[in-house]
DRENROPA-131332 format. One line per field, with one value per residue (C-alpha): residue in one letter; x, y, z; chain. Coordinates in Angstrom, 3 decimals. Last residue first. Layout:
<mikes>
residu: (a/...)
X: (X/...)
Y: (Y/...)
Z: (Z/...)
chaine: (A/...)
</mikes>
This chain:
<mikes>
residu: (r/d/l/s/v/a/i/f/r/l/e/g/g/s/h/v/l/l/l/v/t/r/r/g/n/d/e/v/a/k/v/k/a/l/v/d/e/p/t/a/v/a/e/q/a/v/e/v/i/v/d/g/v/k/v/g/k/a/s/a/p/g/a/e/d/v/e/t/v/l/v/g/t/v/d/e/a/i/g/f/g/e/r/r/k/p/t/i/p/g/l/t/l/g/l/v/s/a/m/e/e/s/q/a/p/a/v/s/a/d/v/v/p/p/d/e/e/l/l/g/l/e/v/q/l/t/m/s/a/g/k/r/w/i/v/v/g/v/a/a/g/v/d/a/e/a/v/i/r/p/l/d/r/m/s/v/i/d/k/g/d/f/t/r/i/v/d/g/v/e/l/g/a/a/a/a/p/g/d/e/v/v/g/s/v/l/a/g/q/a/d/s/l/g/l/g/e/a/l/e/d/t/v/s/q/i/q/v/g/l/w/g/r/r/t/g/g/f/e/q/i/q/r/v/v/k/s/v/i/a/s/p/v/s/f/g/i/g/i/s/g/g/s/p/s/i/i/a/t/n/v/g/i/v/q/g/d/m/n/f/l/p/g/g/s/n/g/r/n/i/a/a/d/t/q/i/f/d/d/y/p/g/a/n/i/d/r/n/r/a/s/i/i/g/a/s/v/s/g/g/l/g/f/p/n/g/i/a/l/v/w/e/g/v/r/s/a/e/s/d/g/f/s/v/f/p/l/p/a/d/s/t/v/k/l/l/a/i/d/t/k/p/d/t/g/i/l/v/a/d/l/s/s/g/d/a/f/n/a/k/i/e/d/a/g/d/i/v/h/n/n/t/v/i/f/g/d/a/s/i/v/f/g/s/g/l/s/s/a/r/r/p/a/p/a/e/g/q/d/g/f/l/d/p/f/m/d/r/f/p/s/d/e/r/l/n/p/g/r/p/r/a/p/p/t/v/l/q/s/t/s/i/n/v/v/s/p/s/l/t/e/a/l/d/a/f/s/d/p/a/g/r/v/v/a/q/a/p/s/l/l/m/v/s/i/a/a/a/l/s/v/a/g/l/a/r/r/w/a/a/v/r/l/t/p/w/a/a/v/r/l/t/p/w/a/a/v/r/l/t/p/r/r/p/a/a/l/p/h/a/a/s/h/a/a/l/s/r/a/h/i/m)
X: (-131.605/-129.499/-132.076/-130.456/-132.144/-130.722/-132.319/-133.192/-134.702/-137.753/-138.608/-141.837/-140.986/-140.583/-141.093/-139.461/-137.945/-136.104/-133.221/-133.437/-129.834/-128.582/-128.638/-129.388/-131.550/-134.193/-134.128/-134.946/-137.513/-139.167/-138.768/-140.503/-143.578/-143.691/-143.959/-146.360/-148.602/-148.261/-150.283/-149.074/-145.414/-142.890/-139.915/-136.656/-135.695/-138.929/-140.863/-142.868/-142.652/-144.161/-143.307/-146.174/-144.256/-140.701/-137.696/-134.533/-131.975/-132.171/-135.539/-135.848/-133.929/-136.076/-135.546/-137.592/-140.220/-141.893/-145.827/-148.060/-145.811/-147.889/-147.230/-147.511/-148.981/-147.814/-149.319/-152.260/-149.560/-149.450/-150.055/-150.063/-153.619/-155.413/-153.516/-154.494/-158.368/-158.124/-156.371/-153.142/-153.047/-151.149/-147.569/-146.170/-142.351/-139.627/-138.243/-141.641/-145.203/-148.456/-152.012/-154.846/-156.952/-156.073/-154.730/-153.755/-151.501/-149.434/-146.451/-146.125/-142.852/-142.144/-139.507/-140.550/-139.788/-136.708/-136.720/-133.301/-133.656/-131.350/-131.273/-132.446/-129.844/-130.863/-129.756/-128.907/-128.441/-126.205/-127.109/-125.534/-127.088/-128.070/-131.356/-130.310/-126.882/-126.442/-124.075/-125.292/-124.135/-124.400/-126.557/-126.487/-129.248/-127.622/-124.053/-122.046/-120.764/-123.990/-124.197/-120.651/-121.013/-124.241/-122.808/-119.815/-121.553/-123.183/-119.448/-117.227/-119.353/-116.904/-116.388/-117.599/-120.511/-121.612/-120.889/-122.101/-125.667/-127.267/-131.005/-133.361/-136.057/-135.984/-134.013/-136.102/-134.384/-137.232/-137.587/-134.046/-134.419/-137.590/-141.326/-141.921/-139.039/-137.661/-136.621/-134.304/-131.666/-128.676/-125.180/-122.200/-119.824/-120.729/-118.621/-119.305/-122.810/-126.072/-128.171/-128.802/-125.000/-124.569/-127.013/-125.133/-122.169/-123.188/-124.394/-124.982/-128.366/-129.948/-133.032/-133.075/-134.182/-130.946/-130.032/-127.233/-126.315/-126.038/-125.133/-125.954/-125.578/-126.222/-122.537/-120.296/-121.969/-121.530/-118.018/-117.268/-119.105/-116.732/-113.591/-114.948/-115.201/-112.135/-110.291/-110.821/-112.491/-109.768/-109.426/-107.445/-105.724/-102.440/-103.700/-105.028/-106.800/-109.998/-109.292/-110.911/-109.863/-110.682/-110.319/-112.453/-112.684/-109.160/-110.304/-107.798/-105.736/-104.572/-101.625/-98.147/-96.006/-95.434/-98.959/-101.428/-104.343/-106.277/-108.340/-111.740/-111.600/-108.248/-109.805/-109.689/-106.744/-105.110/-101.693/-100.615/-101.366/-103.275/-106.850/-108.398/-112.053/-114.306/-117.845/-120.535/-123.737/-122.520/-120.289/-120.474/-116.228/-116.170/-112.458/-111.450/-108.063/-105.456/-101.995/-101.485/-98.353/-97.254/-96.947/-97.573/-97.793/-99.996/-101.062/-102.985/-103.294/-106.921/-107.025/-105.742/-105.700/-104.193/-101.331/-101.343/-98.530/-98.803/-95.887/-97.132/-97.488/-100.724/-101.078/-102.323/-103.548/-107.764/-106.292/-105.849/-104.831/-106.934/-105.005/-103.726/-104.348/-102.682/-105.173/-105.355/-105.357/-108.949/-109.836/-113.760/-114.212/-116.397/-117.388/-117.834/-118.757/-117.770/-119.341/-120.025/-123.406/-123.561/-122.840/-123.238/-123.381/-122.094/-121.352/-120.551/-116.852/-115.713/-112.077/-109.062/-105.328/-102.819/-100.677/-101.558/-105.173/-108.119/-111.327/-114.541/-118.352/-120.787/-124.416/-123.702/-125.937/-122.993/-119.865/-117.450/-119.810/-119.813/-116.165/-113.932/-113.126/-112.533/-113.453/-111.252/-111.080/-107.478/-108.773/-108.897/-108.140/-108.094/-109.937/-109.452/-111.780/-112.630/-115.879/-117.780/-121.043/-123.263/-125.697/-129.503/-131.276/-131.440/-134.602/-137.206/-137.698/-137.689/-137.243/-135.692/-135.259/-132.181/-130.110/-131.855/-130.554/-131.045/-134.025/-136.200/-135.188/-136.946/-140.259/-142.908/-143.734/-144.041/-141.474/-141.490/-138.514/-136.034/-137.163/-134.378/-132.863/-133.998/-131.817/-129.278/-130.503/-127.643/-126.598/-123.665/-120.085/-117.322/-113.794/-112.211/-108.518/-107.169/-104.384/-103.326/-100.100/-99.216/-98.533/-94.911/-93.386/-94.894/-93.471/-90.124/-89.871/-91.126/-86.962/-85.132/-87.609/-88.487/-87.337/-88.622/-88.798/-87.648/-84.508/-86.915/-89.030/-86.126/-84.478/-81.838/-79.446/-77.549/-76.775/-75.961/-73.417/-71.779/-71.304/-69.782/-67.498/-66.300/-65.603/-64.238/-61.800/-60.822/-59.414/-57.477/-55.902/-54.671/-53.844/-52.030/-53.663/-54.866/-58.738/-59.030/-59.841/-62.913/-64.282/-61.370/-62.862/-65.277/-68.913/-71.217/-71.245/-73.105/-74.132/-70.952/-71.200/-73.101/-76.248/-77.542/-80.690/-83.175/-83.799/-87.354/-89.769/-89.919/-92.449/-95.948/-96.682/-99.766/-99.439/-101.538/-101.801/-103.611/-106.075/-107.360/-110.299/-111.692/-115.054/-114.508/-115.116/-115.182)
Y: (25.330/23.189/21.070/22.571/22.360/20.221/21.087/18.852/20.435/19.916/22.509/24.255/27.549/25.180/21.366/20.547/17.726/17.861/16.681/17.012/18.230/17.821/14.313/12.643/9.978/11.764/14.491/12.602/11.181/14.122/16.123/12.704/13.463/17.068/16.645/13.729/15.548/18.678/15.733/14.332/13.368/11.082/9.493/10.939/12.362/14.923/14.464/16.538/20.083/22.536/25.823/28.991/30.824/30.465/28.025/29.555/27.778/30.677/30.514/26.898/27.850/30.324/33.937/34.876/32.687/31.623/31.172/28.976/26.292/23.447/19.659/17.223/16.860/18.546/16.565/19.435/21.777/24.776/28.220/29.954/30.916/27.659/25.204/27.353/26.793/23.369/22.662/21.787/20.721/23.280/24.604/27.274/27.035/28.622/25.030/23.456/24.583/22.624/23.303/20.850/20.553/16.989/15.449/12.109/12.131/10.124/11.573/13.386/14.991/13.460/15.018/16.582/14.164/15.301/18.387/17.624/13.913/12.098/8.359/5.902/3.968/0.410/0.725/-2.124/-1.258/-1.995/-1.143/1.050/1.142/4.067/5.009/4.486/5.233/4.060/2.564/2.622/-0.201/-0.249/-1.476/0.135/1.156/4.121/4.411/6.259/9.687/11.722/9.559/10.472/14.160/14.096/12.653/14.532/17.825/16.478/16.122/12.729/10.408/7.790/5.918/2.312/2.537/5.273/5.273/7.223/8.107/9.391/8.143/10.378/10.215/7.055/4.646/1.515/0.631/1.191/4.815/5.053/4.388/6.593/5.629/8.597/10.782/10.976/13.573/15.402/12.705/13.590/13.253/11.817/13.175/15.044/12.491/9.761/9.963/9.818/11.386/14.071/14.288/14.164/16.989/19.620/18.902/19.378/16.741/18.751/18.405/15.934/15.578/11.717/10.584/8.216/9.501/8.289/10.750/10.621/13.708/14.635/13.571/9.713/8.341/11.581/13.627/10.699/10.626/14.221/13.752/10.841/12.506/15.935/14.291/12.312/14.995/17.522/20.982/23.463/26.562/29.520/30.912/32.744/36.762/36.462/39.443/40.304/42.623/41.419/37.984/34.457/32.475/30.064/27.251/25.770/22.366/19.985/16.972/16.979/14.334/15.958/13.636/17.058/17.486/19.671/21.662/22.200/25.355/25.886/29.250/31.350/34.443/36.595/34.723/31.855/32.243/28.831/29.190/26.107/24.546/21.665/21.816/19.362/21.040/18.974/20.853/24.033/27.270/27.225/27.368/23.680/22.753/19.074/19.874/22.480/24.416/22.241/24.105/26.273/27.356/29.309/29.521/31.544/30.526/33.883/37.362/37.394/38.827/35.283/32.508/29.113/27.240/25.474/23.462/22.059/20.528/18.756/20.534/18.835/15.502/13.923/10.609/11.440/13.656/10.713/11.871/12.656/12.801/14.906/15.755/16.625/16.819/14.413/15.700/17.226/18.597/18.547/20.053/19.250/20.608/19.179/21.592/21.755/24.134/21.090/21.746/23.051/20.378/20.701/18.625/18.258/22.452/22.494/23.834/26.048/25.623/27.925/27.735/30.147/27.096/27.567/26.728/28.247/26.885/28.960/28.900/30.919/30.852/31.202/31.476/29.825/29.383/29.824/29.477/25.738/25.605/23.804/20.219/19.510/16.652/16.862/13.211/13.290/12.996/15.341/18.832/21.704/24.596/28.356/31.456/34.494/36.957/38.557/40.393/40.846/43.621/43.776/47.309/49.593/49.458/52.557/54.179/57.539/57.829/61.375/63.040/62.722/61.094/63.868/66.677/70.083/68.644/67.222/70.351/73.097/71.637/70.620/67.204/68.668/67.631/64.808/64.594/61.783/57.694/55.510/53.604/50.292/47.588/46.123/43.026/40.882/38.440/36.133/35.427/33.127/32.613/29.584/29.500/25.782/23.970/20.562/22.288/23.622/20.568/19.534/23.183/23.791/20.363/20.759/23.923/23.658/24.050/22.619/20.938/21.388/18.425/15.235/13.839/10.563/11.934/14.053/11.047/9.051/11.965/14.347/15.014/11.905/12.068/15.976/14.463/11.957/14.612/17.043/14.561/13.315/17.130/17.692/14.730/15.532/19.636/17.736/15.490/17.732/20.096/16.822/15.627/16.156/16.088/16.258/19.963/19.412/23.099/23.973/21.684/24.206/23.474/27.135/26.809/23.362/24.263/23.579/19.722/19.913/17.806/17.599/18.505/15.295/15.179/16.028/12.834/11.838/13.363/11.903/11.501/12.431/16.015/18.211/22.148/24.430/26.831/28.521/30.416/32.145/32.755/35.420/34.869/37.755)
Z: (126.434/124.385/121.658/118.725/115.530/112.835/109.098/106.399/103.234/100.847/98.164/97.051/99.351/102.637/103.105/106.339/107.441/110.663/112.569/116.540/118.099/121.598/121.831/124.967/124.137/126.062/124.079/120.788/122.401/123.890/119.801/118.503/121.023/120.570/117.044/117.004/119.176/116.271/114.478/111.068/111.570/109.377/111.442/110.070/113.414/112.956/109.514/107.343/108.890/107.156/106.472/106.536/108.986/108.804/109.543/108.686/111.094/113.443/113.620/114.924/117.659/119.320/119.351/116.267/117.738/114.790/114.286/112.378/111.210/109.842/110.409/107.558/104.248/100.779/98.009/97.734/97.452/100.105/98.954/102.125/102.314/100.082/102.459/105.730/104.448/104.004/107.147/107.377/111.493/113.713/115.139/117.036/116.781/119.414/119.520/120.151/120.760/120.151/118.536/118.134/115.110/114.614/111.310/110.016/107.116/104.884/103.525/100.092/98.862/95.241/93.455/90.274/87.114/85.273/82.590/80.527/80.701/82.521/81.692/84.381/86.659/87.764/91.616/93.912/97.700/100.520/104.073/106.885/110.064/112.315/111.100/107.060/105.925/102.198/100.195/96.342/94.166/90.488/87.828/84.389/82.339/81.298/82.017/84.850/84.048/85.055/88.728/89.392/88.541/90.551/93.541/94.303/94.567/98.403/99.364/100.264/98.062/97.806/94.247/94.531/92.018/94.699/98.003/101.163/100.279/103.650/103.743/105.104/102.255/100.918/98.492/97.524/94.492/92.574/94.398/93.215/89.476/89.344/89.738/92.368/92.652/95.962/98.366/100.839/100.387/102.957/99.998/101.949/104.261/108.051/109.895/112.853/111.820/114.236/111.598/114.340/114.845/111.090/110.439/113.208/111.182/107.834/105.168/102.349/100.011/97.775/95.361/94.023/90.544/89.656/86.381/84.414/81.775/77.728/76.088/72.467/68.982/69.816/68.972/68.035/70.718/73.284/72.204/73.011/76.326/77.318/76.181/78.025/81.410/82.128/80.415/83.176/82.250/82.833/84.931/85.411/88.443/87.303/87.190/83.541/82.376/82.137/85.248/88.236/87.146/87.759/84.370/82.475/79.779/79.286/77.651/79.853/79.902/76.178/75.452/74.513/77.402/79.059/79.707/77.699/78.358/75.450/73.771/73.952/75.260/74.716/73.442/76.592/78.086/79.986/81.492/82.708/86.402/86.369/88.520/87.162/87.076/88.463/88.190/87.044/88.128/86.558/86.589/90.715/90.587/91.954/92.031/91.767/91.118/91.969/90.759/87.613/86.760/84.396/80.252/77.893/73.921/71.706/68.358/66.966/68.416/68.708/72.498/73.680/70.257/72.232/73.342/76.725/78.396/81.429/84.354/87.447/91.018/91.439/89.955/86.673/86.858/86.429/83.683/81.745/78.392/74.895/71.613/69.437/65.723/62.516/59.744/56.982/53.391/51.588/54.734/55.978/59.157/61.900/65.507/69.100/72.136/75.317/78.171/81.005/81.386/77.752/76.173/72.284/69.199/65.556/64.593/60.878/60.481/57.245/56.677/57.084/55.921/57.240/58.083/61.988/61.072/60.947/62.191/60.577/62.258/60.599/62.483/65.556/68.967/71.255/68.955/71.898/74.649/73.496/74.276/71.369/70.318/66.557/64.599/61.451/59.488/61.576/64.429/67.966/66.069/68.720/69.834/70.229/70.052/68.157/68.102/64.931/64.853/61.697/61.575/61.790/60.856/63.509/65.844/65.091/68.802/67.469/63.596/63.746/66.877/68.083/64.902/63.121/65.138/62.909/60.782/63.858/65.709/63.337/65.232/61.942/63.507/67.550/69.861/72.081/73.904/72.369/72.529/72.780/69.620/69.261/70.566/68.064/65.879/65.534/62.670/63.469/63.522/64.501/64.231/66.095/65.880/65.727/67.047/65.657/63.678/67.382/68.825/67.556/67.859/70.909/72.858/70.788/72.196/75.735/76.819/79.398/81.192/84.621/87.419/87.365/91.111/91.482/93.961/95.907/96.901/98.080/100.534/99.042/102.142/102.247/98.148/99.066/101.485/99.385/96.587/99.238/100.573/97.131/96.205/99.323/99.415/95.868/97.197/100.158/98.073/95.897/99.029/100.252/103.529/107.085/107.911/111.457/111.617/109.176/108.532/106.673/103.891/103.238/102.019/101.742/97.942/97.653/94.342/92.757/93.282/90.300/89.950/86.190/85.871/85.127/81.058/79.827/79.288/75.738/73.500/72.606/68.322/67.350/68.996/70.439/70.596/72.836/71.963/74.849/75.561/78.423/80.498/83.285/86.699/88.699)
chaine: (A/A/A/A/A/A/A/A/A/A/A/A/A/A/A/A/A/A/A/A/A/A/A/A/A/A/A/A/A/A/A/A/A/A/A/A/A/A/A/A/A/A/A/A/A/A/A/A/A/A/A/A/A/A/A/A/A/A/A/A/A/A/A/A/A/A/A/A/A/A/A/A/A/A/A/A/A/A/A/A/A/A/A/A/A/A/A/A/A/A/A/A/A/A/A/A/A/A/A/A/A/A/A/A/A/A/A/A/A/A/A/A/A/A/A/A/A/A/A/A/A/A/A/A/A/A/A/A/A/A/A/A/A/A/A/A/A/A/A/A/A/A/A/A/A/A/A/A/A/A/A/A/A/A/A/A/A/A/A/A/A/A/A/A/A/A/A/A/A/A/A/A/A/A/A/A/A/A/A/A/A/A/A/A/A/A/A/A/A/A/A/A/A/A/A/A/A/A/A/A/A/A/A/A/A/A/A/A/A/A/A/A/A/A/A/A/A/A/A/A/A/A/A/A/A/A/A/A/A/A/A/A/A/A/A/A/A/A/A/A/A/A/A/A/A/A/A/A/A/A/A/A/A/A/A/A/A/A/A/A/A/A/A/A/A/A/A/A/A/A/A/A/A/A/A/A/A/A/A/A/A/A/A/A/A/A/A/A/A/A/A/A/A/A/A/A/A/A/A/A/A/A/A/A/A/A/A/A/A/A/A/A/A/A/A/A/A/A/A/A/A/A/A/A/A/A/A/A/A/A/A/A/A/A/A/A/A/A/A/A/A/A/A/A/A/A/A/A/A/A/A/A/A/A/A/A/A/A/A/A/A/A/A/A/A/A/A/A/A/A/A/A/A/A/A/A/A/A/A/A/A/A/A/A/A/A/A/A/A/A/A/A/A/A/A/A/A/A/A/A/A/A/A/A/A/A/A/A/A/A/A/A/A/A/A/A/A/A/A/A/A/A/A/A/A/A/A/A/A/A/A/A/A/A/A/A/A/A/A/A/A/A/A/A/A/A/A/A/A/A/A/A/A/A/A/A/A/A/A/A/A/A/A/A/A/A/A/A/A/A/A/A/A/A/A/A/A/A/A/A/A/A/A/A/A/A/A/A/A/A/A/A/A/A/A/A/A/A/A/A/A/A/A/A/A/A/A/A/A/A/A/A/A/A/A/A/A/A/A/A/A/A)
</mikes>
């Protein structure tokens, strides 16, 4: 179970020096015995000195070059914690909520004595209680001397009163500047007579798995608490939103820590702690932070525009599986497969087509489908970027001018020009027929959807195993449009004649387009 959690982190305006390397001591080699070297014949004092020199030499030989430059654990986090604490705040919010109406009790006569004996149960049945004020706690951190504060959107969502409580005991009213629910980031502003201590963002992209990190927050409302750990993993997708790219850490993160920062050993914010995985609600050493590479850009856009401005490509995509890769003629299952193109969108204007596989976007490799939405969103609106695609067995590069992502983007156009016949055909365990007006109405197929209708499905057939069902429409076979059952038969046979083991179908199902690879093995 994934719980949102807040973490208030400390930051310092000045980075601290790197921790000292641990001193190498010969005593760390207790198994070294001079007596084990029978050819060594020296006096006792020379023998002891020789043992020390030999031990040091052996220890140097056993250390690889990579091990020799690894930074050890700091002797203490105290200096870092003391420097960062003043920039970390506890976020307290309140809002008016209306409790649900009480359930109605058993029906009683108006003169029943039970009404007077049990007024809570029978009096004012169904009447909603009066609104009351509810409060919650989270964490945040100051990013500028004039009072901008970063926290999680879920910490302040719905609040009508927000306060920032500082480590020195002072409290300031906070104003909401803007939010980005898709990354769970919110920007607040407080006004202070004096400049506030603040922290700066670091480069999360330069952070490595295994590096030490520090978190300071407000767990369970206890106030400023410090926890330390390492970066356990990067690029985690926990299905929290469309742009998941979390840093995973084992630094303790609990309820109330949401919105606080994750620091590197230079005192820079490399993440905003947002969620944990926990069966009990407490930390089990699996916490997630939104990387500063995402947060810093969201914050800048909120400051400049009052909200986010993300790039928009205008495509519908799906993952490239091993079977789809074989059907597409790809050597590996990487990239994002285009299953729909928005009419008059940036992708359509650049010439992208259904069936293209996007392999590289703006110089960044698209390893999996989920990489593309995040990389596109991070690109500048109006920027012209290069897109490397795989189309029908060949690689090519297109130039796309990105649009602005709207909250409700246009619907993907799934239309393909048809030419119908009335004949039926069977292939891949499917019985196929034309889309007649009666069938279109009966199966609820939109007017702009064209292709070949699936009228029957053999449950033992290969297409059934891939989820094809009655009422689906086959739009393409082997990336070629089909209009009649005969088209489907001919194209499937052509794939078989070429020696391929799978055939690629583009199917319209449930209002969406998806590619599937169906086995041709008998």
